[in-house]
Each structure stands twice: as structure tokens, then as C-alpha cells.
N, C-alpha and C positions, 0 to 999 in steps of 0.2 A: 495059485499063490494068493490071489485076491480073495478067493472063497475061504481059504484057511485063515487069513487075517480077519475077515468078517466074522467067521465062527468064533475065533478067539476073542474078538471085541464083544460079541454077544454074550459069551460065557463070562467074561470079566464083568459086564454090566449085571448079569444075573447074580453072580457071587457077591458083588458089591451091594446089591439090593437086599439080598438075604442077610448079609452082615449088618447092614443098617437096621433091619428089622430086629435082629437079635440084640442089638445094643440100644434099641429105642427106649428113651427114658423121658419122663415128664416130671417137672417140679410142680408140686401142689402148693398153692398159696391160699391162705385163709384171708378173706376180706376183713378189714378192720372191725374189731368187735365181734367177729364170728368165731365159732368153735367147730364148724363143720364146713366141708367143701364137697362138691360133686363134680366129677369129671366123666364125660361120655366120649366114646371114640369107637374105632374099628380096629380089629386085630386080624392079621392074616391067619389063614389056617395053620395050625401047629405053631403059631407065633408066641412070642414072649414080650412082655413090657415091664419096665421098672419105673416105679414112681418114687419120688424123693420128697420128703417134707422135713422142715426144720422143727425141732421140738426142744423143750427143756427137759432136763433129767427128772424122771419120776412122773411125767404126765401119763394119763391113761388114754391110749389110742384104741379106737374100735373102727372097723371098716367092713363094708358089705359090698359085694359085687353081684351084678345080675346081668344076664344076657337072655334074650328071647329063646334061644335054642339050648341054653344051659351049658354051652361049651366053654365059656370064660370063667375061670376059677382062680383062687390063689394058688401059689406054688405048692402049698401043703394039701391041696385037694378039697379045701373047704370053700364055702361062699361067704363066710364071715370070719374075721379074726379080731383078736384084742390082745394087747400087751402093754407093759409099762415101757415108756420110751427112755432113750438115752439122750444125753445132751448133744445137740448138733443134728446132722442129717440122719434120718431114719428111712428105711427102704421097704417098699411093698412090691411084691412080684406077682404078676398075673400071667397065666398061661391060657392059650386057646387049645383045648384038647381035641378039637375037630379039624378035619382036613379042609374046611372051608372058612372063608372070612366070616367074622362075627362082630356084631355091634355089642357094646357093653356099657354099663353105668357103674361107676365106682363112687361110693360115698364114704368119706373119712371124717370122723369126729375125734376131737382131742380136748382133754380137760384134766383138771386135777381131781382125784378121787374117782370112784367107779360109778358115780351117778350119771 
């Protein structure tokens, strides 16, 4: 009985850890007077991360992600994205397509116009 309880506890901890990874999110904040920010981190193999940043309607957002092994990319399969923002929170999704942990660097720039 003790072994079964222990196994269930271990399984619960594993599932909880996987769930936390699936919902991992980070808010990107720009330093005062800055129009870009860089975030570095680590993602578990086959993991996903969501980044949130506040913007005004009609701003131009561009972002690039890099990882030494090329595993970390945006959810659309690219290593760079750009789009016109909406008012409020905007979301950027990264995925790790490899079965092993990967370090990444994400750089986000936001401004008016496409310059």
C-alpha cells in the first residue's frame, strides 16, 4: 500500500511539473525609453512558453528567437515574426521541437511604423 501511495505521489508531481511547463508564461517589459527587450532562458524538450507584452493598437512588433541547436522556434515554425499589435496584451508563443532541454534568446522590438 505504501509503494502504491508513493508511486501515485511521484506521478502527481510529474504531471504537475508537465502542466506548469505547458502554462509557463513570462511578461516582457521594456525599460523606460527603450523599444526593445531581450529575454534568455531554458525550455524543456518538446516544451512551450508564452510571452506577454503590453502594446498600443497599431504598433509594429518584430521578434527573433535563436537557440544554439536550432530547436526553439515560434509556434508558426519561423525564427522571426512581425505583426501590427492590438491594444493591451499581445502574446508570443515559442516551442522547443527537440526532445532535449534548449537554451534560447528572444529579442522583441516594438514601435510605430515599420522602420
